[in-house]
C-alpha positions in Angstrom: 4.0 6.8 -8.6 1.7 8.5 -11.3 -0.9 5.7 -11.0 -1.0 5.7 -7.4 -1.2 9.5 -7.2 -4.3 9.5 -9.8 -6.1 6.7 -7.7 -5.4 8.5 -4.4 -6.8 11.6 -5.7 -9.9 10.0 -7.4 -10.5 8.4 -4.0 -10.3 11.5 -2.1 -7.6 10.1 0.0 -4.6 12.5 -0.5 -5.6 14.6 2.5 -6.2 11.7 4.6 -2.5 10.3 4.0 -1.2 14.0 4.6 -2.8 13.7 8.2 -1.2 13.4 11.5 -0.5 9.6 11.0 1.9 8.0 11.6 1.1 5.7 8.7 3.0 2.8 6.9 2.2 3.0 3.2 3.0 0.1 0.9 3.4 1.9 -2.3 2.9 0.2 -5.6 4.9 1.4 -8.4 3.4 2.2 -11.9 4.8 -1.0 -13.2 2.9 -3.0 -10.4 -0.4 -1.3 -11.7 0.5 -2.5 -15.2 0.5 -6.1 -13.9 -3.3 -6.0 -13.3 -5.5 -7.2 -16.1 -6.1 -5.0 -18.9 -8.9 -2.5 -17.8 -8.7 -2.9 -14.2 -7.2 0.6 -13.3 -9.9 2.3 -15.5 -12.7 0.3 -13.8 -11.3 1.0 -10.4 -11.3 4.7 -11.3 -15.0 4.6 -12.0 -15.9 2.4 -8.9 -14.5 4.7 -6.0 -15.9 2.5 -3.1 -13.9 -0.3 -4.5 -10.8 1.7 -5.2 -11.0 3.2 -1.8 -10.9 -0.4 -0.3 -8.0 -1.5 -2.3 -6.0 1.8 -1.5 -6.7 1.6 2.2 -5.6 -1.9 2.2 -2.2 -0.6 1.4 -1.9 1.4 4.6 -1.2 0.4 8.1 -1.7 2.6 11.2 1.5 3.5 12.9 5.2 3.8 11.3 6.5 0.3 10.7 10.4 0.5 9.6 11.9 -2.5 7.8 14.0 -3.0 11.3 10.8 -3.6 13.2 10.0 -6.6 11.0 11.9 -9.2 12.7 9.7 -12.0 11.8 6.4 -12.8 10.2 3.5 -10.3 11.0 0.0 -9.7 10.2 -0.8 -6.0 10.9 -4.4 -4.7 10.4 -4.8 -2.3 7.6 -6.7 0.7 7.6 -9.1 -1.1 5.3 -9.9 -3.5 8.1 -8.1 -6.5 6.7 -4.6 -7.8 7.5 -1.3 -8.2 5.7 0.9 -11.2 5.6 4.4 -9.8 6.1 7.3 -12.2 5.9 11.0 -11.1 6.1 12.6 -14.4 5.6 13.8 -13.9 1.9 13.8 -10.2 1.5 10.5 -8.5 2.7 7.2 -9.9 1.2 3.8 -8.2 1.8 1.3 -10.9 0.6 2.6 -11.6 -2.9 4.4 -8.3 -3.2 8.1 -7.8 -2.9 9.3 -4.6 -1.0 11.7 -3.1 -3.6 12.6 0.2 -1.7 12.1 0.1 2.1 12.1 3.0 4.7 11.2 6.2 2.9 10.7 8.5 5.8 7.8 11.0 5.8 6.7 13.6 8.1 3.9 11.3 9.2 5.2 7.9 8.8 7.0 5.7 6.3 6.6 4.5 2.8 7.8 1.0 1.4 7.8 0.6 -2.4 6.4 -2.7 -3.5 6.2 -4.5 -7.0 2.7 -5.7 -6.9 -0.7 -4.2 -6.0 -2.1 -5.7 -3.1 -5.8 -6.8 -3.3 -8.1 -7.4 -0.2 -9.5 -10.9 -0.1 
């Protein structure tokens, strides 16, 4: 999660995510960031408002465990948009697949995903 950590630091969101929560974070892997077009990550690191919008789109208020996802859901994100979660064939979040669910944290849960989520 080196790329995600660098992005969170650049956007000043580390302390926010260490807050009381609870939060559900859909955390893209480094390989997920590599799927973005060349130069995208570098460009986002220079455009903090846009970077913040993308990163907060990966966060849902409350702790949503995989066992809570019993059917399609559309939770609101901290960014203000909604995610499309579909558990019918594994768990999909928009176009991303959850590759590691339910990493419990003091203030919520992390689900590792294989694709960066982009708000519309």
